[in-house]
C-alpha positions in Angstrom: -6.3 -8.3 -64.0 -7.3 -11.6 -61.8 -3.5 -12.9 -61.0 -3.3 -8.6 -59.6 -6.2 -8.8 -57.3 -5.0 -12.4 -55.4 -1.3 -9.8 -55.2 -3.1 -7.2 -53.9 -5.2 -9.3 -51.0 -2.0 -10.9 -50.4 -0.5 -7.9 -49.5 -3.4 -6.8 -47.2 -2.9 -9.9 -45.3 0.7 -10.0 -44.8 0.3 -6.3 -43.8 -2.3 -6.9 -41.1 0.3 -9.9 -39.9 3.3 -7.4 -40.0 1.3 -5.0 -37.9 0.0 -7.9 -35.8 3.7 -9.1 -35.0 4.6 -5.2 -34.7 1.6 -4.7 -32.1 2.8 -8.0 -29.8 6.3 -7.4 -29.8 5.6 -3.5 -28.6 3.4 -4.9 -26.2 5.9 -7.6 -25.1 8.3 -4.9 -25.0 6.5 -2.8 -22.5 5.8 -5.5 -20.5 9.5 -6.4 -20.1 10.3 -2.5 -19.1 7.8 -2.2 -16.4 8.6 -5.1 -14.8 12.4 -4.5 -14.7 11.9 -1.3 -13.3 9.0 0.9 -14.2 7.4 3.2 -11.4 7.9 2.0 -7.9 5.4 1.6 -5.3 5.3 0.2 -1.8 2.3 -1.2 -0.1 1.3 -1.4 3.6 -2.0 -3.9 5.1 -3.2 -4.5 8.4 -3.6 -8.3 9.5 -5.2 -9.5 12.6 -2.9 -11.1 15.6 -1.8 -14.2 13.6 -0.4 -12.0 10.5 -3.5 -13.0 8.6 -6.7 -11.5 6.6 -9.8 -11.4 8.6 -10.8 -12.2 12.3 -10.1 -8.8 13.2 -11.1 -7.6 16.8 -14.5 -5.2 16.7 -14.4 -4.0 20.6 -10.9 -2.7 22.2 -10.9 -2.1 26.1 -9.1 1.2 26.7 -5.5 1.3 28.3 -5.1 -2.5 27.5 -2.6 -3.5 24.7 -4.3 -5.3 21.6 -1.7 -7.3 19.1 -1.9 -6.9 14.9 0.2 -7.5 12.4 1.5 -5.0 9.6 2.6 -6.4 6.5 5.3 -3.3 4.5 6.4 -4.1 1.1 9.0 -2.4 -0.9 8.9 -1.8 -4.5 10.4 1.2 -5.5 13.2 -0.5 -7.4 15.9 0.8 -4.5 16.2 -0.2 -0.8 14.1 1.9 1.6 13.9 3.0 5.5 10.3 3.2 6.4 8.3 4.5 9.2 5.0 3.2 10.0 3.3 5.5 12.8 0.1 4.6 14.4 -2.3 7.1 15.1 -5.7 7.1 16.5 -8.7 8.6 14.7 -12.2 9.7 16.1 -14.4 10.7 13.1 -14.2 9.9 9.5 -12.7 13.8 8.6 -9.7 12.7 11.1 -8.9 9.6 8.3 -5.8 10.1 6.2 -5.7 10.4 2.5 -3.8 9.7 -0.1 -2.2 13.6 -0.3 -2.0 14.4 3.3 -1.4 12.4 6.8 -3.9 12.5 9.4 -3.8 15.4 11.6 -3.9 13.6 15.0 -1.1 13.0 16.7 1.9 10.2 16.5 1.2 7.7 19.4 3.6 4.9 18.3 5.6 4.0 15.6 8.2 1.2 13.7 11.3 1.9 11.7 12.3 -0.9 9.2 14.4 -1.2 6.0 13.8 -3.3 3.2 15.6 -4.0 -0.4 13.9 -3.8 -3.6 11.1 -6.6 -4.0 11.4 -7.2 0.0 8.6 -7.4 2.5 8.2 -7.3 6.3 5.4 -8.6 8.8 5.6 -7.6 12.3 3.5 -7.8 15.4 2.8 -4.4 16.8 1.0 -3.9 20.4 -1.1 -0.7 20.5 -3.6 0.4 22.8 -6.5 3.2 23.0 -5.1 5.9 26.0 -8.0 5.6 28.7 -10.3 8.6 27.8 -14.2 8.0 29.2 -15.3 10.5 26.4 -15.0 7.7 24.1 -15.9 4.5 25.6 -19.2 3.6 24.3 -18.0 4.7 20.3 -16.3 4.2 17.6 -12.5 5.1 16.6 -9.9 4.7 13.6 -6.7 3.1 14.6 -4.7 4.2 12.0 -1.4 3.0 10.5 0.5 5.3 8.0 3.5 4.7 5.8 6.0 6.8 5.7 9.4 6.8 3.6 13.2 8.7 4.5 14.3 11.0 2.0 18.2 10.1 1.8 19.0 13.3 0.2 17.1 15.7 2.7 16.7 13.4 5.7 13.1 13.7 6.1 10.5 11.5 6.5 7.7 11.7 3.6 3.9 10.5 3.7 3.6 7.6 0.8 -0.1 8.3 0.6 -1.0 5.0 1.8 -2.3 3.7 5.2 -4.5 1.2 6.7 -7.0 1.1 9.2 -10.0 -0.8 11.6 -12.5 0.8 13.2 -13.1 -0.6 16.8 -15.3 0.0 19.5 -13.8 1.2 22.6 -15.7 -0.5 26.1 -14.6 -0.3 29.5 
């Protein structure tokens, strides 16, 4: 009986080790599948005029150009054609969401192409059109990311956007 009990404990230990090895192998397999392809995504970022994070402008003189830097990244597992659309937003209810773009009109746009796992960082010059009613108020400079659908030849909103609230001064 004593030897039988040891055999049962040994069998449980072996089974536990086998299960642990299978679990680890499964996790590693999923990680390799995920890293080699997986679900694609894009990203957009807003940087200052030196293409760095931080030290963003807080005031904007209407009618004058403001230089910022846009970062776009492609991990869609294929090349993409993208468009960044610049809009002004006057209150938070006009901001885009992850499903709908801002309803406000396009002021400017920039188009580019990226291979998979590539990025682009580029300077943009934007302005706030003259409008005396917004002087002294806060507005948001919004940049939305759109992709070209090669089948339909139409632009599709990605749900990705960045913004910067600024105070409008004379």
